[in-house]
C-alpha positions as CSV (number, residue, x, y, z in Angstrom):
1,M,79.6,173.5,-184.1
2,T,79.0,170.9,-181.5
3,V,77.1,171.1,-178.4
4,M,80.4,171.4,-176.5
5,E,81.5,174.2,-178.6
6,D,78.2,176.1,-178.0
7,A,78.5,175.7,-174.2
8,L,79.2,179.0,-172.4
9,L,82.7,179.3,-170.7
10,D,82.7,178.9,-167.0
11,E,84.3,181.7,-164.7
12,R,87.6,179.7,-164.3
13,A,87.9,179.2,-168.1
14,L,87.1,182.8,-168.8
15,S,89.6,183.9,-166.1
16,K,92.4,181.8,-167.8
17,L,91.3,183.1,-171.3
18,R,91.5,186.7,-170.1
19,W,95.1,186.0,-168.8
20,R,96.1,184.2,-172.0
21,C,95.0,187.3,-174.0
22,R,97.4,189.8,-172.4
23,R,99.4,191.3,-175.1
24,G,102.6,193.3,-175.4
25,L,101.2,195.7,-177.8
26,L,98.9,198.3,-176.2
27,E,96.7,198.6,-179.1
28,N,95.9,195.0,-179.2
29,D,95.1,195.1,-175.6
30,L,92.6,197.9,-176.2
31,F,90.7,195.7,-178.8
32,I,90.8,192.8,-176.4
33,E,89.6,194.8,-173.4
34,R,86.7,196.1,-175.4
35,F,85.9,192.6,-176.6
36,F,85.8,191.1,-173.0
37,A,83.7,194.1,-171.8
38,K,81.1,193.3,-174.5
39,Y,81.2,189.5,-174.8
40,A,82.6,188.0,-171.6
41,S,79.2,186.8,-170.2
42,S,78.3,185.1,-173.6
43,L,81.5,183.5,-174.8
44,T,81.2,180.1,-175.9
45,V,83.9,177.2,-175.8
46,G,84.2,177.4,-179.6
47,Q,84.7,181.1,-179.6
48,A,87.5,180.7,-176.8
49,E,89.1,178.2,-179.1
50,G,89.2,180.7,-182.0
51,L,90.5,183.5,-179.6
52,N,93.3,181.2,-178.5
53,V,94.3,180.5,-182.1
54,L,94.5,184.4,-182.6
55,M,96.5,184.7,-179.4
56,D,99.2,182.5,-180.9
57,L,100.0,185.1,-183.5
58,A,102.6,187.8,-183.1
59,D,101.4,191.1,-181.9
60,N,101.9,192.8,-185.2
61,D,100.2,189.9,-187.2
62,L,97.3,190.1,-184.8
63,M,97.1,193.9,-185.3
64,D,97.1,193.5,-189.0
65,L,94.0,191.3,-188.8
66,L,92.3,193.5,-186.2
67,L,92.8,196.6,-188.5
68,R,91.8,194.7,-191.6
69,R,95.1,195.1,-193.3
70,R,94.9,191.4,-194.0
71,E,92.6,188.3,-193.5
72,P,93.3,185.0,-191.7
73,E,95.6,182.7,-193.7
74,D,94.5,179.1,-194.5
75,D,96.2,177.6,-191.5
76,I,94.0,179.6,-189.1
77,N,91.0,180.4,-191.3
78,T,88.3,178.6,-189.3
79,T,84.8,179.4,-188.5
80,E,85.7,180.1,-185.0
81,V,88.5,182.3,-185.9
82,R,86.6,184.3,-188.4
83,Q,83.6,184.8,-185.8
84,V,85.9,186.0,-183.1
85,L,87.8,188.2,-185.4
86,E,84.5,190.0,-186.4
87,M,83.6,190.4,-182.7
88,L,87.0,191.9,-182.0
89,R,86.7,194.3,-185.1
90,T,83.3,195.6,-184.1
């Protein structure tokens, strides 16, 4: 990770990220709410990038990842995505 990716998100970026993470599937929202409650104050730019990649997925695909029914495919299998996915799962 670069220095920029290690930088903490500012309040504006965090607010935009929270809005971006709103989902249509309640179960996904529950995972995401718990994630923000636990990690919001310590999220880095790199982790936000990983979360944004996950938010590009369809709700059912995201749920499969969160429930460990499958692992990230090669096109999204980055260090940041894996890190955020583990944070969401715990």
